[in-house]
C-alpha positions in Angstrom: -27.1 -0.9 1.7 -23.6 -0.6 3.0 -20.3 -1.5 1.3 -17.1 -2.8 2.8 -13.8 -1.9 1.2 -10.3 -3.1 2.0 -7.6 -0.5 1.5 -4.0 -1.6 1.2 -0.9 0.4 0.1 2.9 0.1 -0.4 3.4 -3.6 -0.5 6.8 -3.2 -2.0 7.1 -6.9 -2.9 10.7 -7.8 -3.7 12.2 -6.0 -0.7 13.8 -8.1 2.0 11.7 -6.2 4.6 8.3 -6.3 2.8 5.6 -8.9 2.8 6.2 -12.1 0.9 5.0 -15.7 1.2 7.0 -18.1 3.4 8.8 -19.4 0.3 8.9 -18.5 -3.4 10.3 -20.5 -6.3 12.0 -18.4 -8.9 11.8 -19.8 -12.5 9.8 -22.7 -11.2 9.1 -23.8 -14.8 12.8 -24.5 -15.4 13.9 -27.4 -13.2 17.6 -26.6 -13.9 17.3 -23.0 -12.8 14.5 -23.1 -10.2 15.6 -21.5 -7.0 13.8 -21.6 -3.6 13.8 -18.3 -1.7 12.7 -18.5 1.9 11.4 -15.4 3.7 13.2 -14.0 6.7 11.8 -13.5 10.2 10.4 -10.0 9.5 8.7 -11.2 6.4 7.2 -14.2 8.2 5.6 -11.8 10.7 4.3 -9.7 7.9 2.9 -12.6 5.9 1.2 -14.0 9.0 -0.4 -10.5 9.5 -1.4 -10.6 5.8 -3.1 -14.0 6.2 -4.8 -12.8 9.3 -6.1 -9.8 7.4 -7.5 -12.1 4.7 -9.3 -14.2 7.3 -10.5 -11.2 9.3 -12.0 -9.1 6.4 -13.5 -12.1 4.5 -15.4 -11.2 1.4 -15.3 -7.4 0.7 -17.1 -5.4 -1.9 -13.9 -3.9 -3.3 -10.2 -3.6 -2.7 -8.4 -0.2 -3.1 -4.7 -0.5 -3.8 -2.8 2.8 -3.4 0.3 1.8 -5.4 4.0 0.7 -5.0 2.9 -2.9 -5.2 6.5 -4.0 -5.9 9.8 -2.5 -4.8 11.3 -2.5 -8.3 14.9 -2.5 -9.3 16.1 -0.2 -6.5 18.5 1.4 -9.0 20.2 4.0 -6.7 21.1 1.3 -4.3 22.1 -1.2 -7.0 19.5 -3.7 -6.0 20.5 -3.6 -2.3 17.8 -5.2 0.0 16.0 -7.1 -2.7 15.4 -10.8 -2.5 15.0 -10.8 -6.2 15.9 -8.2 -8.8 13.6 -10.0 -11.3 10.7 -7.6 -11.8 8.6 -10.3 -13.4 9.0 -12.4 -10.3 8.2 -9.5 -8.0 5.0 -8.9 -10.0 4.1 -12.6 -10.0 4.5 -12.8 -6.2 2.4 -9.6 -5.7 -0.3 -11.2 -7.9 -0.2 -14.3 -5.7 -0.7 -12.2 -2.6 -3.5 -10.0 -4.0 -5.3 -13.0 -5.4 -5.9 -14.0 -1.8 -8.2 -11.0 -1.3 -11.8 -12.2 -1.6 -13.4 -9.5 -3.8 -15.1 -9.1 -7.2 -13.6 -5.7 -7.9 -10.1 -4.4 -7.5 -9.2 -0.7 -7.9 -5.5 0.5 -8.1 -3.5 3.6 -8.8 0.0 4.3 -10.1 2.7 4.3 -7.5 6.1 6.2 -7.5 8.1 5.9 -10.7 11.2 5.0 -8.7 9.7 1.7 -7.6 7.1 0.7 -10.3 8.0 2.8 -13.3 5.6 4.6 -15.6 6.1 3.2 -19.1 5.4 0.5 -18.5 3.9 0.4 -15.0 4.5 -2.6 -12.8 1.4 -1.6 -10.7 -0.7 -1.9 -13.9 0.9 -5.2 -14.8 0.1 -6.6 -11.4 -3.5 -5.4 -11.6 -3.9 -6.6 -15.2 -2.9 -10.1 -14.0 -5.7 -10.4 -11.5 -8.1 -12.7 -13.3 -10.5 -13.5 -10.5 -12.1 -10.1 -10.4 -13.0 -6.9 -12.3 -10.2 -4.3 -12.2 -9.9 -0.5 -12.7 -6.6 1.3 -12.9 -5.6 5.0 -13.2 -2.8 7.4 -12.4 -5.4 8.5 -9.9 -9.0 7.4 -9.5 -12.3 8.8 -8.2 -14.7 6.1 -7.1 -18.3 6.7 -6.2 -19.4 4.4 -3.4 -23.0 4.9 -2.2 -23.2 8.7 -1.7 -19.5 9.1 -1.1 -17.0 10.2 -3.7 -13.5 8.8 -2.9 -10.3 10.0 -4.6 -7.4 7.5 -4.7 -3.8 8.6 -5.3 -0.4 7.4 -4.2 1.9 10.4 -3.6 1.6 13.0 -1.0 4.1 15.4 0.5 6.4 14.0 3.2 8.1 15.6 6.1 10.1 14.1 9.0 8.9 17.0 11.2 6.3 15.8 13.7 5.0 19.3 14.0 4.2 19.4 10.3 2.8 15.9 9.7 -0.7 17.3 8.9 0.4 20.1 6.6 0.4 18.0 3.4 -3.0 16.5 4.3 -4.5 19.9 4.9 -3.1 21.0 1.5 -4.8 18.1 -0.2 -8.1 19.1 1.4 -7.7 22.7 0.4 -6.8 21.9 -3.2 -9.8 19.6 -3.5 -12.0 22.5 -2.1 -10.5 25.1 -4.4 -11.1 22.9 -7.5 -14.5 21.5 -6.4 -16.4 23.5 -9.1 -14.3 21.7 -11.8 -13.8 18.2 -10.2 -16.9 18.0 -8.0 -17.0 17.6 -4.3 -14.7 14.9 -2.9 -15.8 13.4 0.5 -12.8 11.2 1.1 -9.2 11.3 -0.1 -7.0 8.2 0.3 -3.2 8.4 0.0 -0.2 6.1 0.4 3.5 6.7 -0.1 4.4 7.9 3.5 4.2 4.4 5.2 2.3 5.9 8.1 -1.3 6.4 9.2 -2.8 9.9 9.6 -6.5 10.7 9.7 -7.7 14.3 9.2 -11.4 15.3 9.2 -12.8 18.7 8.0 -16.3 18.5 9.5 -17.3 22.0 8.3 -16.7 21.1 4.6 -17.6 17.4 4.9 -14.2 16.2 3.8 -11.7 13.7 5.1 -8.2 12.5 4.2 -6.7 9.3 5.2 -3.0 8.4 4.9 -2.8 4.6 4.9 -0.2 2.2 6.4 2.3 0.1 4.4 3.5 -3.5 4.3 7.2 -2.6 4.3 9.3 -2.4 7.5 12.1 0.0 8.2 14.8 -0.3 5.5 18.2 1.1 4.7 16.7 4.3 3.2 14.8 5.0 6.4 17.9 4.3 8.5 19.8 7.0 6.5 17.2 9.5 7.8 17.8 8.7 11.4 15.0 7.7 13.8 12.4 9.9 12.2 11.2 7.3 9.8 9.6 4.3 11.6 6.8 3.0 9.3 3.3 1.9 10.4 2.3 -1.5 9.0 -1.2 -2.7 8.3 -4.4 -2.0 6.4 -7.7 0.0 6.6 -11.2 -1.3 6.3 -13.8 1.2 5.1 -17.5 0.8 5.6 -19.7 3.1 3.5 -23.4 3.4 4.2 -25.2 6.2 2.3 -23.1 9.3 3.2 -21.6 7.8 6.3 -17.9 6.7 6.4 -16.6 4.3 9.0 -12.8 3.9 9.2 -11.4 0.8 10.9 -7.6 0.9 10.9 -5.7 -2.4 11.7 -2.0 -1.8 12.4 0.7 -4.0 13.9 4.0 -3.3 15.5 7.4 -5.1 15.0 9.7 -5.7 17.9 12.6 -3.4 18.6 15.1 -6.0 17.2 13.4 -5.7 13.8 14.1 -1.9 13.6 17.9 -2.1 13.8 20.6 -4.4 15.1 21.4 -4.1 18.8 24.5 -5.5 20.5 25.9 -5.7 24.0 29.4 -4.5 24.8 
């Protein structure tokens, strides 16, 4: 019997270039303070894609969330590019979005401390607020699905060099192999963090690593790095039957005008 799993990563709710509903009411319980925040054009595209994802995947056996569910306080930039610096509101909106996923089991791992903290963890707070399904959370997780052992973790090495994009992925596979006597054989490794999609298969050792896309468009941090950082947006649908793994990646592209401002002279 096969199982279908939705994999999402790096939602970064709270960022002005990350997925959010068309409108959010901050402090909606206080009529005097309630404030309506409307999404921008980039977010409207992302939210439509999010709703299309919900409709397309339908009921799934599980959802894997690879961390950085909210954007957090953005301390180094003093809150720049946030539509709200209220972390409670960021978490609440992330919960609203994730509650749209039709599943009975949600698995999540800890994102980067810069965005979601560690003590306490906003990623954990979001997962703990999902009341419609069973949840499991860890700094990293190993989930046995059919005959496949899947390791979930957020961070992985990043490079802007196109020639070295697979180096970190290869290192993850090698480390899993070297430690297999202690941790057991891992068939599939899932990673987030890099906001791009990469798929590397080691047929000889029956191992595969998948770097998953994000839900955050190109931001000021990416702009500072030049044109090397252009994120891939979307999600992955896994189908596991026995020891067979099927990967169905769904990505979408934003228009050029959403990457940076362009003017005529």
